N, C-alpha and C positions, 0 to 999 in steps of 0.2 A: 296525863295524856287526855286530851279532849275527846268527847264523844264523837263517834264517826257520823258524818252527815252524808246521807244518801239521797239521790234523786231517782225516782221510778215514775216515768211519765210517757204518755203517747203524744205523738205529733203527726201532723199531716206531712206528706213528702216535702212540702215547701217550708216546713219548720214552724207551723202554727199550732198552738194548743187549744185555740178557740176562735170562733168567728169574731169580727170586730165588736159585736154586742155581747160577747161572752158565751154564745150558744155553742154547744158541743153535739148538735144533732148529727153531724157527720161521723162522730165517734160512736154514737149510739147505733147508727146505721151499719157501720163497719163491724161492730161487736155482734151484730146479728149473724155474721158469717162464721163466727167462732164456734167450733163444735162444743156441745154440752160437756162440761167437766174440764175444759181447757181454760186456764186463767193466765197463760203466758208467764208463769212464775210468780204471780202476785202473792199468792198465799204463802209460798216459801219465803219470799222477801219479807212479808209482814211478820212472820214468826221470829225474825231477828230484830224487829223494831221495838224500841221502848216507848218512844214519843213521836207523834205526828206533829210537825210544825207547818202551819199554812197561813196564808194571808187572809184578810177578811173577805175578799171577793170569792176566793175558793171556799171558805167556810160557808158563806151564804149559799153557794151553789150546792155544797155537800148537804146542807140542811134540807134540801128538797128530796134527798134520797130516802127511800123507805124500804128497809129499816136503816137507821143510822149505822154506817159501816165501821165505826171505830169504838164500839161499845166496850171492847176489851183493851183499849189503848188510851193513854193520856194524850190529849190534844192541846197544843198551844196555838192560839190565834194571834198572829202578829198584826197590830194595828196601832196607829197613833191617836185614834179617837176612842172614846168610851164605847163599849159594845155590850148590849144586853144579851144574856145567854138564856136560852130556853131552860126553865127549871129542871126539865128531865135530863139535861146535859151538864148541869152545874157541878156535879161531882167529878166529872172526867174532863171538862174543858176549862182552860184558863185563858185569859186575855193578857197579852204582854205588849208593852210599848218599848221594850229593851231593844238595843241594837242586836244584829245577829251574833256578834262576838260575845256580848254580855249574856244573851240568852243561852248560847251553847255552854258558856262557862258555868252558868247557874244550873243548867240541866245536868251537866257533867258532875258538879258538886253534889247534886241530889242522887247520884248513883246511876244515871242513865248511860248506856254504852253506845246506842245507835239511834239516830234521829232520821225520820223520813221527812224530807223537805219537799213541800208541794205548793204549787201555784207559781205562775210566771214571775211576778215581781219578787216574791219571796226567794225563789231559786236564784234570780238575778242578783239579789242582795247578798245571798250567801256566797255566790261565786265571786262577786266583787270583793268580798271580805276574805277570800281565800279559805273558806271553810268547807267547801264541798270535797268529799273524798272519792265518791264514785257516782256515775250517772248511768242509768239504764234508760234507753230511749227505744220505745216500740214505734216504728214508723208505719203509718197507715197509708195504703196506696190511694191517696186522694190529693189533688191540688186545690187549695182553697183560694189562692191568689191574694188574699188579704186576711188579716186577723190579728190575734194577739200572739206575738212571737215568744218562743221559749227563751231565746237568748236576747240580751240587749247589749248596749255598749259596755266595754270593760276598759280599765285603765292600762291593761297589758294583756298579752296573749296568755291563754291557758292551754297548756299542753296535756294531752290525754294519751293513754295507752289502751288499745283495744284488748279487753280481757276475754270477751266471748261474742259470738255472733250467731244468730239463729234465724233461718228463714222458715216461716210456717207455711203449710200447704194452702192456707186460706189467704195468703198474700201479705201478712204482716212480716216485718223484719225487725228483730230486736238485737240491739248492740249494747253491750255493757263496757264502760270505760272506767279506768282508774285515773284520777287527776294526778298528774306527775308533779312531784315537788323538787325534781332535780334541775329545773330551769329557773334561774334567778332572773326575774324580769327586769331588775335594776341594771343588769349588765347587758341586756339584749340591745342590739344595735340599731 
């Protein structure tokens, strides 16, 4: 059985994860409304994660965080180009040019049970490959009107089942979905 692939991400109400230039200032501003000690389930989610898989643009952005947020997790950076890693992260960060399917197979073989898939293009690639098992989206009450979308074109519909929904007093709404495997897209009309 392959490792479970999970998405845990925030979007604007109109479905963007960043502005067109990659800026997430809108998310930083929204996070200022979150009461101290509230993390919208992120810490609990991360306790069940073995490996974080992200694209190179997401990795470059996360590198600006101080401190590095994944010191206790292995990180796989998906990229088709060679990427130099900071020496301080070399022990916990690897670069992979494998396809999503090959990467999940390798990480499963290495004994990992749950992967956190992060970054727009990476999430889109895992969805297109049919590898995403669950998606948690925290919707931030802001309309950006343009930006980098969470979802992109797919070859077929992806059916989801709502597992939980929570509205926070500070305006965020978090929905968790399971990706349904009971719809065979080849027979869809």
